[in-house]
Structures are given as C-alpha cells and as structure tokens.
C-alpha positions as CSV (number, residue, x, y, z in Angstrom):
1,X,9.4,20.3,-13.9
2,X,7.4,18.4,-16.5
3,X,9.0,14.9,-16.0
4,X,9.2,15.0,-12.2
5,X,6.8,12.4,-10.7
6,X,6.6,14.3,-7.4
7,X,5.8,17.6,-9.2
8,X,3.0,15.7,-10.9
9,X,1.8,14.4,-7.6
10,X,1.9,17.8,-6.1
11,X,-0.1,19.4,-8.9
12,X,-2.6,16.5,-9.0
13,X,-1.9,15.1,-12.5
14,X,-0.8,11.9,-10.8
15,X,-3.2,10.7,-8.1
16,X,-1.9,9.9,-4.5
17,X,-3.4,9.0,-1.2
18,X,-2.9,12.3,0.6
19,X,-2.8,12.7,4.3
20,X,-2.0,16.5,4.3
21,X,-1.7,19.4,1.9
22,X,-1.5,23.1,2.0
23,X,-0.3,25.8,-0.4
24,X,3.4,24.8,0.1
25,X,3.6,21.1,0.9
26,X,1.9,17.7,0.2
27,X,2.1,14.6,2.3
28,X,1.0,11.2,0.9
29,X,1.5,7.5,1.4
30,X,4.5,5.9,-0.1
31,X,3.7,3.2,-2.7
32,X,6.5,1.0,-1.4
33,X,6.3,1.3,2.3
34,X,9.3,0.5,4.5
35,X,7.4,0.6,7.8
36,X,3.8,0.1,9.0
37,X,3.3,3.8,8.3
38,X,5.3,5.4,5.5
39,X,4.4,8.8,4.3
40,X,6.3,11.2,2.0
41,X,6.3,14.9,2.7
42,X,7.3,17.1,-0.3
43,X,7.4,20.7,-1.2
44,X,5.2,21.7,-4.0
45,X,8.1,23.7,-5.4
46,X,10.7,21.6,-7.2
47,X,13.8,21.4,-5.1
48,X,16.0,18.5,-6.2
49,X,17.6,17.7,-2.9
50,X,19.2,19.2,0.2
51,X,22.0,20.6,-1.9
52,X,19.6,23.1,-3.4
53,X,18.2,24.5,-0.2
54,X,19.0,28.2,0.1
55,X,17.7,31.5,1.5
56,X,15.1,31.7,-1.3
57,X,13.4,28.3,-0.6
58,X,14.3,27.4,3.0
59,X,10.9,28.6,4.3
60,X,9.2,25.7,2.6
61,X,11.6,23.3,4.3
62,X,10.8,25.0,7.6
63,X,7.0,24.5,6.8
64,X,7.6,20.8,6.3
65,X,9.2,20.5,9.8
66,X,6.5,22.6,11.3
67,X,3.8,20.3,9.9
68,X,5.5,16.9,10.5
69,X,4.3,16.7,14.2
70,X,0.7,17.4,13.1
71,X,0.9,14.9,10.3
72,X,2.5,12.3,12.7
73,X,-0.2,12.8,15.3
74,X,-2.9,12.4,12.7
75,X,-1.4,9.1,11.7
76,X,-1.3,7.8,15.3
77,X,2.5,8.0,15.7
78,X,2.4,9.1,19.3
79,X,5.1,6.6,20.3
80,X,7.6,8.2,17.9
81,X,8.7,8.2,14.3
82,X,11.7,8.8,12.1
83,X,12.2,11.5,9.4
84,X,14.7,10.7,6.7
85,X,15.8,12.4,3.4
86,X,18.2,11.1,0.8
87,X,20.4,13.3,-1.3
88,X,22.2,12.2,-4.5
89,X,23.4,8.9,-5.9
90,X,25.4,7.8,-2.9
91,X,22.5,8.8,-0.7
92,X,20.2,6.5,-2.7
93,X,17.9,9.3,-3.8
94,X,15.5,7.6,-6.3
95,X,13.3,10.7,-7.1
96,X,15.2,13.9,-7.6
97,X,12.6,16.1,-5.9
98,X,13.4,16.7,-2.2
99,X,11.2,14.5,0.0
100,X,11.1,13.4,3.6
101,X,10.2,9.9,4.6
102,X,8.0,9.9,7.7
103,X,8.2,6.4,9.1
104,X,6.6,4.8,12.2
105,X,3.7,2.8,13.4
106,X,6.0,0.1,14.8
107,X,9.3,-0.2,16.7
108,X,11.9,0.8,14.1
109,X,15.4,-0.7,14.0
110,X,18.2,1.2,15.7
111,X,20.5,1.2,12.7
112,X,20.0,3.8,10.0
113,X,21.8,1.8,7.3
C-alpha cells in the first residue's frame, strides 16, 4: 500500500532503527516508546489488523511469534516482556498495518488498560 507508513518502513523508503529483519518480517524501535524497550514487529506484507488474518497469510503471523523470543533475547529481555496488538478504532489501532508491540526492559504494570 503506497500510503501505509509501515509498508514504507518495511520496504526501506522510510528509515527505521531495525533490530531484526528477514524476508517476511521487520522489527524496529517505536518512535514513541511506552516502556524502557519498545519494539514493533510487523509483517512485510500488508495485513490491516487481526481481522484480516486467514489461511493465506497466517504463516507470517506464525513467523512473528517464532522470532519474538529471539528478538526479546537480543534486547536483553530475559526477565520477561509483553506482546500486544491493537485492532480497529476501539482497540486504539493508530497505524492500520498489523503490528505487535514488544515491551519490556523494566517491571511493567499489571493492568493492560
């Protein structure tokens, strides 16, 4: 998608501070961190949100979750971390390209909202 900021980050037309990338996914630091460590993990393929996950694209979501432990370890998150995704207006999704927030580096609060 031409106007999707995360598609532009994935294809390199918008620079990012990347921590991991392969042929299917990219992980980079969030510009507005909500924790000591805040990385976004995205599929290169445009998937708007969890509502669009299906048999034809679910392998890339599986890849994200296969790589998150490796990414977390590389970031020094041995004591734990949180993975969050938002979907739609009421879910406070600000960029309509599926992404997972990897948060850690400090004791996180017990409440999700």
